[in-house]
C-alpha positions as CSV (number, residue, x, y, z in Angstrom):
1,M,88.7,46.1,126.7
2,T,91.1,46.8,123.8
3,A,89.7,50.3,123.4
4,K,90.2,51.2,127.0
5,F,93.8,49.7,126.9
6,E,94.5,51.6,123.8
7,E,93.2,54.9,125.3
8,W,95.6,54.3,128.3
9,L,98.4,53.5,126.2
10,S,97.9,56.7,124.2
11,S,97.8,58.6,127.3
12,F,100.8,57.0,128.6
13,F,102.8,57.9,125.5
14,G,101.7,61.5,126.0
15,D,99.4,62.3,123.0
16,D,97.9,65.0,125.2
17,R,101.3,66.6,126.0
18,R,103.8,68.3,123.9
19,R,105.5,66.0,121.4
20,S,107.6,68.4,119.6
21,F,111.4,68.1,119.1
22,G,113.2,68.8,122.3
23,S,110.2,67.8,124.5
24,G,111.6,64.2,125.3
25,W,108.7,62.5,123.6
26,I,110.6,61.4,120.6
27,S,113.7,60.2,122.5
28,G,111.3,58.4,125.1
29,T,109.2,56.6,122.4
30,L,112.4,55.6,120.4
31,S,113.9,54.2,123.6
32,I,110.8,52.1,124.1
33,V,110.8,50.8,120.6
34,L,114.5,50.0,120.6
35,G,114.0,48.2,123.9
36,V,111.3,46.1,122.5
37,L,113.2,45.1,119.6
38,A,116.3,44.4,121.6
39,L,114.2,42.0,123.8
40,C,112.8,40.3,120.7
41,S,116.1,39.9,119.1
42,I,117.5,38.2,122.1
43,F,114.5,35.8,122.5
44,A,115.2,35.0,118.9
45,V,118.9,34.3,119.5
46,R,118.0,32.2,122.5
47,F,115.1,30.2,120.9
48,P,116.0,30.2,117.2
49,Q,114.1,26.9,116.5
50,W,110.9,28.5,117.8
51,L,111.1,32.2,117.0
52,T,112.9,32.4,113.7
53,V,112.2,31.6,110.2
54,P,114.0,28.7,108.8
55,E,114.9,30.2,105.5
56,L,116.6,33.1,107.3
57,R,118.0,31.3,110.2
58,D,121.3,30.2,108.8
59,R,121.9,33.3,106.8
60,Y,122.2,35.8,109.7
61,P,125.7,37.2,110.5
62,L,125.6,36.2,114.3
63,E,128.3,38.7,115.2
64,L,126.7,41.6,113.2
65,V,123.3,40.8,115.1
66,R,125.0,40.5,118.4
67,W,126.8,44.0,117.7
68,A,123.3,45.3,116.6
69,I,121.6,44.0,119.9
70,D,124.2,45.7,122.2
71,L,124.0,49.0,120.1
72,G,120.3,48.9,120.3
73,I,120.3,48.6,123.9
74,L,123.0,51.3,124.4
75,A,121.0,53.7,122.3
76,S,117.7,52.7,124.3
77,L,119.6,53.7,127.5
78,L,121.0,57.0,126.2
79,L,117.5,58.0,124.8
80,A,115.6,57.0,128.0
81,G,118.2,59.2,129.9
82,L,117.7,62.1,127.6
83,S,113.8,61.8,127.8
84,M,114.0,61.9,131.6
85,I,116.2,65.1,131.4
86,L,113.7,66.7,129.0
87,R,110.4,65.7,129.9
88,R,108.5,66.5,133.2
89,R,106.6,63.2,133.0
90,K,109.3,60.5,133.4
91,A,107.1,57.4,132.4
92,L,108.5,57.1,128.8
93,G,112.1,57.4,130.0
94,I,111.6,54.9,133.0
95,T,109.8,52.4,130.6
96,G,112.8,52.4,128.2
97,L,115.2,52.1,130.9
98,L,113.3,49.0,132.3
99,L,113.2,47.4,128.9
100,A,116.9,48.0,128.3
101,A,117.7,46.7,131.8
102,A,115.5,43.4,131.0
103,A,117.6,43.0,127.8
104,L,120.9,43.4,129.7
105,A,119.7,40.9,132.2
106,L,118.9,38.4,129.6
107,G,122.5,38.5,128.2
108,A,122.1,41.3,125.7
109,G,124.4,40.7,122.6
110,D,126.1,37.8,124.4
111,A,123.1,35.8,125.0
112,P,123.7,32.1,124.3
113,L,122.6,30.8,121.0
114,G,119.9,28.2,121.3
115,N,119.2,25.0,119.3
116,S,118.7,26.0,115.6
117,A,117.6,22.5,114.5
118,E,114.4,22.3,112.4
119,N,111.2,22.5,114.3
120,S,107.6,21.8,113.0
121,V,106.2,24.9,114.4
122,Y,107.8,28.2,114.6
123,F,106.9,32.0,114.8
124,G,108.6,34.7,112.8
125,L,109.7,37.0,115.6
126,D,112.9,37.8,113.6
127,W,110.7,38.7,110.7
128,F,108.7,41.1,112.9
129,V,111.8,42.8,114.0
130,L,112.9,43.1,110.2
131,G,109.6,44.4,109.2
132,V,109.8,47.0,111.9
133,L,113.4,48.0,111.0
134,S,112.5,48.2,107.3
135,T,109.1,50.1,107.3
136,A,108.8,52.0,110.5
137,T,112.4,53.4,110.0
138,L,111.6,54.7,106.6
139,F,108.0,55.9,106.9
140,V,107.6,57.3,110.5
141,P,110.1,59.9,109.6
142,L,108.5,60.4,106.2
143,E,105.1,61.0,107.8
144,R,106.5,63.4,110.5
145,A,108.4,65.4,107.7
146,F,105.6,65.5,105.0
147,P,102.4,64.6,106.7
148,L,99.0,64.8,105.0
149,K,97.2,65.4,108.4
150,R,99.7,67.1,110.7
151,E,97.3,66.9,113.6
152,Q,97.2,63.1,113.3
153,G,99.3,61.6,116.1
154,A,101.4,58.5,115.9
155,F,99.0,56.9,118.4
156,R,95.8,57.8,116.6
157,K,92.6,56.0,117.5
158,G,93.0,52.2,116.3
159,W,96.9,52.2,116.4
160,L,96.9,49.4,118.9
161,T,94.5,47.1,116.8
162,D,96.8,47.9,113.7
163,T,99.9,47.1,115.5
164,Q,98.5,43.8,116.5
165,Y,97.7,43.1,112.7
166,F,101.3,44.2,111.9
167,F,102.8,41.8,114.4
168,M,100.5,38.8,113.6
169,S,101.3,39.3,109.7
170,H,104.9,38.7,110.5
171,A,104.7,36.3,113.3
172,L,102.3,34.0,111.4
173,V,104.7,33.6,108.6
174,Q,104.6,29.8,108.8
175,L,100.9,29.7,108.6
176,M,100.8,32.0,105.5
177,S,103.4,29.7,103.9
178,V,101.2,26.7,104.4
179,L,97.9,28.2,103.5
180,V,99.2,30.4,100.5
181,L,102.5,29.2,99.1
182,L,102.2,25.5,99.3
183,P,98.8,25.2,97.5
184,V,99.9,27.8,94.8
185,V,103.2,25.9,94.1
186,N,101.5,22.5,94.0
187,L,98.7,23.8,91.9
188,G,101.1,25.7,89.7
189,G,103.1,22.6,89.2
190,M,100.1,20.7,88.0
191,L,98.8,23.2,85.7
192,A,101.9,24.6,84.3
193,I,102.6,24.4,80.5
194,A,106.2,23.8,79.8
195,E,106.3,25.9,76.4
196,V,105.0,29.0,78.3
197,Q,107.3,28.7,81.2
198,Q,110.3,28.4,78.7
199,F,109.2,31.7,76.9
200,A,108.9,33.5,80.3
201,I,112.1,32.2,81.8
202,M,114.2,33.5,78.6
203,M,112.9,37.0,79.3
204,P,115.6,39.4,80.8
205,L,115.1,39.8,84.6
206,P,113.9,43.5,84.4
207,L,111.3,42.5,81.9
208,Q,110.2,39.6,84.0
209,F,109.8,42.0,87.0
210,I,107.6,44.3,84.8
211,A,105.5,41.3,83.6
212,C,105.0,40.0,87.2
213,L,103.9,43.5,88.2
214,V,101.4,43.9,85.4
215,I,100.1,40.3,85.6
216,A,99.9,40.3,89.5
217,D,98.0,43.7,89.7
218,F,95.7,42.7,86.7
219,T,94.7,39.7,88.7
220,Q,94.5,41.6,92.0
221,Y,92.3,44.3,90.4
222,W,89.6,41.7,89.8
223,V,90.0,39.8,93.0
224,H,89.9,43.2,94.7
225,R,86.8,44.1,93.0
226,A,85.2,40.8,93.8
227,F,85.8,41.4,97.5
228,H,83.7,44.5,97.0
229,R,80.8,43.3,94.9
230,I,80.3,39.8,96.4
231,P,78.7,40.0,99.9
232,L,80.2,37.1,101.4
233,L,83.7,38.3,100.4
234,W,82.9,41.8,101.4
235,R,82.3,40.7,105.1
236,F,86.1,39.8,105.2
237,H,87.3,42.8,103.3
238,R,85.3,45.4,105.2
239,V,87.8,44.7,108.1
240,H,90.5,46.5,105.8
241,H,88.1,49.3,105.2
242,S,87.0,49.8,108.7
243,V,90.3,51.8,109.5
244,R,89.4,55.4,110.0
245,A,92.9,57.0,109.9
246,M,95.5,56.3,107.3
247,D,99.2,55.8,108.0
248,W,101.9,53.4,107.5
249,L,100.3,50.9,110.0
250,A,96.8,51.0,108.4
251,G,97.5,48.7,105.5
252,S,98.4,45.9,107.9
253,R,94.7,45.7,109.0
254,L,93.7,42.7,106.6
255,H,91.6,39.7,107.5
256,L,93.3,36.4,107.4
257,V,90.8,35.1,104.8
258,D,91.3,38.1,102.6
259,V,95.1,37.6,102.8
260,I,94.9,34.0,102.1
261,V,92.5,34.4,99.0
262,T,94.1,37.4,97.5
263,R,97.7,36.4,97.9
264,G,97.0,32.9,96.7
265,L,95.2,34.1,93.5
266,V,97.6,36.8,92.8
267,L,100.7,34.5,93.0
268,L,99.2,31.7,91.1
269,P,99.6,33.0,87.5
270,L,103.3,34.1,88.5
271,V,103.9,30.4,89.4
272,L,101.9,29.0,86.4
273,L,104.0,31.1,84.0
274,G,107.2,30.0,85.4
275,F,108.9,33.4,86.1
276,D,112.5,33.3,87.6
277,E,112.2,33.3,91.5
278,R,114.5,36.4,91.6
279,A,111.9,38.2,89.5
280,V,109.0,37.0,91.7
281,F,111.0,38.0,95.0
282,A,111.8,41.4,93.5
283,Y,107.9,41.9,92.9
284,L,107.1,40.8,96.5
285,G,109.9,43.1,97.8
286,F,108.3,46.0,95.9
287,V,104.6,45.1,97.1
288,S,105.8,44.9,100.7
289,V,107.1,48.6,100.6
290,H,104.5,50.0,98.2
291,A,101.6,48.7,100.2
292,V,102.8,50.5,103.3
293,F,103.5,53.7,101.1
294,I,100.0,54.0,99.6
295,H,98.4,53.8,103.1
296,A,100.8,56.4,104.5
297,N,99.8,59.7,106.2
298,F,102.0,61.3,103.5
299,A,101.1,63.8,100.7
300,P,103.7,63.8,98.0
301,R,103.1,66.3,95.0
302,L,104.1,64.4,92.1
303,A,101.0,64.6,89.6
304,W,103.1,63.0,86.7
305,L,103.9,60.0,88.7
306,E,100.3,59.5,89.6
307,K,99.7,58.4,86.1
308,L,102.1,55.7,86.3
309,V,101.9,54.2,89.6
310,V,99.4,54.2,92.6
311,M,100.2,57.1,94.8
312,P,98.9,57.8,98.4
313,R,96.1,60.0,97.1
314,F,94.7,57.4,94.6
315,H,94.5,54.8,97.3
316,H,93.3,57.1,100.1
317,W,90.3,57.7,97.8
318,H,89.6,54.0,97.7
319,H,89.2,54.3,101.6
320,A,87.2,57.5,101.3
321,R,83.6,57.7,102.9
322,E,82.4,60.1,100.1
323,S,79.7,58.3,98.1
324,K,81.2,59.0,94.7
325,A,84.4,57.2,95.8
326,I,82.9,54.0,97.0
327,D,83.9,51.0,94.9
328,K,86.6,52.9,93.0
329,N,90.3,52.7,92.5
330,F,90.8,48.9,92.9
331,A,94.2,48.8,91.3
332,V,97.1,48.5,93.9
333,H,100.0,49.4,91.8
334,L,98.9,50.5,88.3
335,P,96.1,53.2,88.2
336,W,95.7,52.8,84.5
337,L,93.7,49.7,85.2
338,D,90.9,51.7,86.7
339,R,91.0,54.1,83.8
340,L,90.7,51.1,81.4
341,F,87.9,49.5,83.3
342,G,86.0,52.6,84.3
343,T,86.5,52.6,88.0
344,K,89.0,55.4,88.6
345,Y,88.1,58.4,90.8
346,L,90.7,61.0,91.6
347,P,89.4,64.5,91.8
348,E,92.0,66.9,90.8
349,G,94.2,68.1,93.7
350,Q,91.6,66.8,96.3
351,W,92.0,64.4,99.4
352,P,89.1,62.4,101.1
353,S,87.5,64.2,104.0
354,G,87.3,60.9,106.0
355,Y,87.8,57.2,106.0
356,G,86.0,54.0,107.1
357,I,82.7,52.5,106.3
358,T,79.5,54.6,106.6
359,G,77.1,53.2,109.0
360,E,79.4,50.6,110.2
361,R,82.0,50.2,112.9
362,A,84.4,47.4,113.4
363,P,85.1,46.0,117.0
364,D,88.5,46.9,118.3
365,G,91.3,44.3,118.4
366,Y,92.7,41.5,116.3
367,L,90.9,38.8,117.6
368,N,87.5,40.5,117.6
369,Q,87.9,41.6,114.1
370,L,88.9,38.1,113.1
371,V,85.5,36.6,114.1
372,W,83.7,39.9,113.1
373,P,82.8,38.5,109.7
374,F,81.2,35.4,111.0
375,N,79.1,37.3,113.3
376,R,75.2,37.7,112.2
């Protein structure tokens, strides 16, 4: 069902038609995206106790948010009109127009602010909107300007499944907090050594950030390696390796068990050592951008930088189907860890011929892949 729906959506977005500048495809697609984001933002304004993250709820400049919603709706209307003028097939423009009209009907930027009191359960719809604005806005133009595979469309096979992962990873922010942060903070408080924490907190913030990066990636290297070597863990991690096309969405495909175990074990030493929250948050911000960057359909030519930090080519080889590349390049940020432990594979100037798991194919859809590791 998911595969057929994805095929229909890809056809709807016109992958079999001209998508170059001036064809109306870009304006139509942007119109739809902006319409969806405007609707999400309006629902978040109307139902903040259910659809926004409590830590962010009181920090939003409401007038600026309302202005941004109105601007997004206006842009969606204009882009929809432009697409309908330029494109023979009017589906994109009409859809963008309908989404903008729905946003206007719900009050647009003047939508009434709902009850913002604490609620026991909430979804991070606002976090999803911020995620799209901060990642898609950066990486989609980058992939179109400097693509590794120019023939790979924005709606390549599997894009709908990875979009579901992207949405769920943001919407389930409360679940991640309960299953990852709370156990780590509690365990870290029990096991912490005051003298060690005092030494860490006295370090300058830039040095603390570097220390967080090194310690976290060292930990993640071994956790990542364990997920490849231990059959039970591999059942969950293979979901991430089932992606067959690399782009800014591909890194979102991570099984919930993989996310909980990996993030928990990586954050634990940072909490144990007592680093300043600002340094930890800076590390988390770097991770959120860098994780998207290394999966992108993007081919930067910076050989000198590949020795210092993981670049797309290094991580693409980790996803490669070539036999020599299997179980290589476990580091996520610092490639010298793989050089140190003998797991580096980076043939000079070459990129993988394909991605995925040889001999296995994951089912389509977030829910199907969620239960896949439990199937015999």
